[in-house]
C-alpha positions as CSV (number, residue, x, y, z in Angstrom):
1,X,-37.5,73.4,182.1
2,X,-40.4,76.0,181.9
3,X,-39.5,77.6,185.1
4,X,-35.7,77.9,184.1
5,X,-36.8,79.6,180.8
6,X,-39.2,82.0,182.6
7,X,-36.6,82.9,185.1
8,X,-34.1,83.6,182.2
9,X,-36.6,85.7,180.4
10,X,-37.5,87.7,183.5
11,X,-33.8,88.3,184.2
12,X,-33.2,89.6,180.7
13,X,-36.2,91.9,180.9
14,X,-35.0,93.3,184.3
15,X,-31.8,94.5,182.9
16,X,-33.3,96.3,179.8
17,X,-33.5,100.0,180.0
18,X,-36.8,101.6,180.7
19,X,-38.2,103.3,177.7
20,X,-41.6,104.9,176.7
21,X,-42.2,104.2,173.1
22,X,-43.6,107.3,171.2
23,X,-47.0,106.5,170.5
24,X,-49.6,109.1,169.9
25,X,-52.0,110.6,170.3
26,X,-52.1,109.9,173.9
27,X,-50.5,110.2,177.3
28,X,-47.0,109.2,178.4
29,X,-46.6,107.1,181.5
30,X,-46.0,109.1,184.7
31,X,-42.4,110.3,184.2
32,X,-39.6,112.5,185.5
33,X,-38.5,115.6,183.6
34,X,-34.7,115.3,183.2
35,X,-34.0,118.1,180.7
36,X,-35.7,121.2,179.1
37,X,-34.3,122.8,176.0
38,X,-35.2,126.2,174.7
39,X,-34.6,126.0,171.0
40,X,-33.7,128.8,168.7
41,X,-37.3,128.9,167.1
42,X,-38.6,129.7,170.5
43,X,-40.1,126.4,171.2
44,X,-39.2,123.8,173.9
45,X,-37.9,120.2,173.9
46,X,-38.3,118.1,177.0
47,X,-36.6,114.8,177.9
48,X,-38.2,112.4,180.3
49,X,-37.2,109.3,182.4
50,X,-38.2,106.7,181.4
51,X,-36.9,107.6,178.0
52,X,-39.1,108.3,175.1
53,X,-38.2,106.7,171.7
54,X,-39.1,107.3,168.2
55,X,-39.8,111.0,168.6
56,X,-39.1,113.6,165.8
57,X,-38.0,116.7,168.0
58,X,-37.6,120.1,166.6
59,X,-34.0,121.5,166.0
60,X,-32.5,118.0,165.7
61,X,-32.5,116.9,169.4
62,X,-33.3,113.4,168.5
63,X,-35.8,110.6,169.2
64,X,-35.6,111.0,173.1
65,X,-37.1,114.6,173.2
66,X,-40.7,115.6,172.9
67,X,-41.5,119.0,171.5
68,X,-43.7,122.0,172.3
69,X,-43.6,124.3,169.3
70,X,-43.5,128.1,169.6
71,X,-47.1,128.5,168.1
72,X,-48.5,126.7,171.2
73,X,-50.6,129.2,173.2
74,X,-49.4,127.9,176.6
75,X,-45.6,127.6,175.8
76,X,-44.8,130.0,178.6
77,X,-46.8,127.9,181.0
78,X,-45.2,124.8,179.7
79,X,-41.7,126.2,180.4
80,X,-42.5,127.2,183.9
81,X,-44.3,124.0,184.9
82,X,-41.8,121.8,183.3
83,X,-38.9,123.7,185.2
84,X,-40.9,123.5,188.4
85,X,-41.5,119.8,188.1
86,X,-37.8,119.2,187.2
87,X,-36.5,121.2,190.2
88,X,-39.1,119.8,192.7
89,X,-38.8,116.2,191.5
90,X,-42.5,116.0,190.8
91,X,-43.7,113.5,188.2
92,X,-45.5,114.5,184.9
93,X,-47.4,113.0,182.1
94,X,-47.4,114.6,178.6
95,X,-50.3,114.4,175.9
96,X,-48.9,113.8,172.4
97,X,-51.3,115.0,169.5
98,X,-49.3,112.8,167.0
99,X,-46.8,110.0,166.7
100,X,-43.9,112.4,166.6
101,X,-44.1,113.4,170.3
102,X,-45.8,116.9,169.7
103,X,-46.9,117.9,173.2
104,X,-50.4,119.7,173.7
105,X,-51.1,119.1,177.4
106,X,-49.3,118.3,180.7
107,X,-50.2,117.1,184.0
108,X,-48.1,117.4,187.2
109,X,-48.4,114.9,190.2
110,X,-47.8,115.2,193.8
């Protein structure tokens, strides 16, 4: 009976979508960049796979987008590095300074 319950639980977990819950401060899991948005304020929003949840992104892009605000000193570097990672298929991690997915640092992996 325990084995049957365990197998059913594992089957249910295996079909659930992969999501990274917005927890900050701290690093995300190693992820793929799936979307980069330049918003009207001059900031950037970024979407990753696995999806983020619980973010408060700038310009109303919703809970799946992390934000780099226009006052960040490295915003131009973020934009070029995010686009390079997206185009090349490289994996990244983002560092959130708060629980709203405000990005301050980024790592790119081979």
